[in-house]
C-alpha positions in Angstrom: 60.0 96.5 137.3 57.8 94.1 135.6 59.5 91.5 133.4 57.5 92.7 130.2 58.8 96.2 130.7 62.5 94.9 131.1 62.0 92.8 127.7 60.6 95.7 126.0 63.5 98.1 127.2 66.1 95.6 126.2 64.5 95.5 122.7 64.4 99.0 122.4 68.1 99.4 123.5 69.1 96.6 120.9 67.2 98.6 118.1 68.9 101.9 119.1 72.2 100.1 119.1 71.7 98.6 115.7 70.6 101.9 114.1 73.6 103.6 115.8 75.8 100.9 114.2 74.3 101.3 110.6 74.6 105.1 110.8 78.2 104.8 112.0 79.0 102.4 109.2 77.5 104.7 106.6 79.5 107.6 107.9 82.9 105.7 107.9 81.9 104.4 104.4 81.6 107.9 103.1 84.9 108.9 104.6 86.6 105.8 103.3 85.4 106.2 99.9 86.2 109.9 99.7 89.8 109.3 101.2 90.5 106.5 98.9 89.3 108.1 95.8 91.4 111.3 96.9 94.5 109.3 97.4 94.1 107.8 93.8 93.7 111.2 92.3 96.4 112.8 94.2 99.1 110.2 94.1 98.5 107.2 91.7 98.8 108.4 88.2 100.6 105.5 86.5 103.0 105.9 83.7 102.7 102.5 82.2 99.4 101.1 81.1 98.2 97.8 79.5 95.0 96.6 77.7 93.5 93.3 79.4 90.5 93.2 77.3 91.6 94.4 73.9 89.7 96.9 71.7 86.1 97.5 72.7 83.1 97.7 70.4 82.4 101.1 69.0 78.9 101.2 70.2 80.4 101.7 73.7 81.3 105.2 72.7 80.8 107.7 75.4 82.3 111.3 74.9 79.9 112.1 72.1 81.0 116.0 72.4 83.9 115.2 70.3 82.0 114.0 67.4 81.6 117.4 65.8 85.2 118.4 66.0 87.1 115.0 65.3 87.3 112.7 62.3 85.7 109.0 62.5 86.2 107.0 65.7 88.2 103.9 64.7 89.2 102.2 68.1 88.4 102.2 71.9 90.8 100.6 74.2 90.5 100.1 77.9 93.7 100.4 79.7 94.8 99.3 83.2 97.9 100.3 85.2 100.9 98.0 85.1 103.2 99.9 87.3 103.4 103.4 88.8 106.5 105.6 89.4 108.5 102.6 90.8 106.7 102.5 94.0 103.8 100.3 93.4 102.9 97.5 90.8 99.2 97.0 90.3 99.0 94.9 87.2 95.8 92.5 87.2 94.6 94.1 90.5 91.8 96.8 90.5 92.7 99.5 92.8 90.2 101.9 91.3 91.8 103.7 88.3 91.5 103.1 84.7 92.2 104.7 81.4 90.0 104.6 78.2 91.6 105.8 74.9 89.3 106.8 72.0 91.2 107.0 68.7 89.9 109.1 65.9 91.4 108.8 62.4 90.8 110.2 58.8 91.8 108.0 56.0 93.2 109.1 52.6 93.0 107.5 49.3 96.1 109.5 47.8 98.4 106.9 49.2 98.6 103.2 48.4 97.4 100.9 51.3 96.6 97.4 52.1 93.0 96.5 52.6 91.7 96.7 56.2 94.3 99.3 57.1 94.2 103.1 57.8 96.7 105.6 56.7 97.6 108.7 58.9 98.1 112.0 57.5 99.7 115.1 59.0 97.3 117.6 60.1 97.8 121.1 58.3 95.6 123.4 60.6 95.7 126.1 57.6 93.8 123.8 55.5 91.3 122.1 57.9 89.7 122.9 61.1 89.5 119.3 62.0 92.7 117.3 62.7 93.5 114.1 60.8 94.0 112.3 64.0 92.9 112.8 67.5 93.4 110.9 70.8 90.9 111.2 73.7 92.2 109.8 77.0 89.6 109.4 79.8 91.0 108.9 83.3 88.7 107.4 85.8 89.0 107.0 89.6 87.0 105.3 92.3 86.7 101.7 93.7 84.9 99.3 93.2 83.0 101.7 90.6 84.5 104.6 88.8 83.1 107.8 90.0 85.0 110.9 88.9 86.8 111.5 85.5 88.8 114.0 83.1 89.5 113.9 79.6 92.6 114.8 77.8 92.9 115.5 74.0 95.9 115.2 71.8 96.4 115.9 68.3 100.1 115.3 67.8 100.9 118.8 67.3 102.4 121.4 69.7 99.8 123.7 71.3 102.3 126.5 70.8 100.8 127.0 67.3 97.9 129.4 67.8 95.8 127.3 65.2 96.2 124.2 67.1 95.6 125.8 70.5 92.4 127.3 69.0 91.3 123.7 68.1 92.0 122.6 71.6 90.2 125.3 73.2 87.0 124.7 71.0 87.2 120.8 71.7 87.4 121.6 75.5 84.8 124.0 75.6 82.6 121.3 74.3 84.0 118.9 76.9 82.6 121.2 79.8 83.1 119.5 83.1 84.8 116.3 81.6 87.8 118.6 81.1 88.3 118.9 84.8 90.3 121.5 86.5 94.0 122.6 86.3 96.3 121.6 89.0 96.4 123.9 91.9 99.6 125.7 92.0 99.9 125.6 95.9 100.3 121.7 95.6 103.6 120.5 96.7 105.7 118.6 94.3 105.4 115.1 95.7 101.4 115.2 94.8 101.5 113.8 91.2 98.0 115.1 90.5 97.7 116.1 87.0 94.2 117.6 86.8 91.2 117.6 89.2 88.4 115.5 87.9 85.0 117.1 88.4 82.7 114.8 86.2 80.8 112.8 88.6 79.0 109.5 88.0 76.3 109.8 90.8 75.0 106.3 90.4 78.5 104.8 90.8 79.2 107.1 93.8 76.3 105.9 95.6 77.1 102.2 94.9 80.7 102.8 96.2 79.5 104.5 99.4 77.1 101.3 99.9 79.9 98.9 99.4 82.6 100.9 101.7 79.8 101.1 104.3 79.2 97.3 104.2 82.8 96.7 104.7 82.8 99.1 107.7 79.8 97.4 109.1 81.4 94.0 108.9 84.6 95.3 110.5 82.7 97.0 113.3 80.6 93.9 113.9 83.7 91.7 114.3 84.7 92.9 117.7 81.2 92.1 119.4 81.0 88.9 117.5 84.5 87.8 119.0 83.5 89.0 122.4 80.1 87.1 122.5 82.3 83.8 121.2 84.7 84.4 124.0 82.0 84.9 126.7 80.0 81.7 125.4 83.5 79.5 125.6 84.2 80.8 129.1 80.6 80.1 130.4 80.7 76.6 128.9 84.0 76.0 130.8 82.8 77.4 134.1 85.0 80.4 134.1 84.4 84.0 135.0 83.6 85.8 131.8 85.9 88.8 132.6 88.9 87.4 134.3 88.6 83.7 133.6 88.7 82.7 137.2 87.2 79.2 138.0 83.8 79.6 139.6 82.7 76.1 140.0 79.4 76.7 142.2 80.0 80.3 142.9 77.6 82.9 141.7 80.0 85.8 141.7 83.6 85.8 140.8 85.8 86.4 144.0 88.6 88.1 142.0 86.9 90.7 140.1 83.4 90.7 141.5 81.6 90.0 138.1 78.4 88.2 138.5 78.3 84.7 136.8 76.8 84.9 133.6 
């Protein structure tokens, strides 16, 4: 075989191996992204949250569907988990879950109040179709970017009241996929899933797959890199690259039969 053909064959084999390495990393990255997001949704629903950034500007408002059935938006808070159900503590560590709370309030001039403050009133569903106060909580999952989310709406009144329930049904009809799906009845009790998020941020999902694939690529590259370093070190010391037998002037290892590299 001519030397040129051998060089081309090695080059093609190296290219094939690199492509296979990349494809494997992408497949593993996709699996890791899906599995980690699934674990967050199914098991990690913290019962304690804290705000690390303080109130956000109102121009960052996202769930516009609630504008037509809610009073004025007065505050947005970005909350992060401090601890979960006693098993884990994640404060200041981004594990891929966050909670954004949107507060809607109606003010009244019938009560005395200090300047700059808002006074809450108790909603009477028989007099107004729109509550005096609404809290919308958006739970988002995904690492490093949030890819799935669902919304919860609270008015402070029990939904056993038909008028209150009618309002919730109207609001969630406007929410569409942001509402998510009900918890499946067949799930075991140890799964803390509250709702199934189905609102997808596709751009964030693609970025997450890229990040997870890059991590998998680095991990898969560590072993060949360590092997290459080990072989180079043994060659420099005159040892067999397989069993470390001293070769001196030998061209083949007498112990394992490996040719001298």
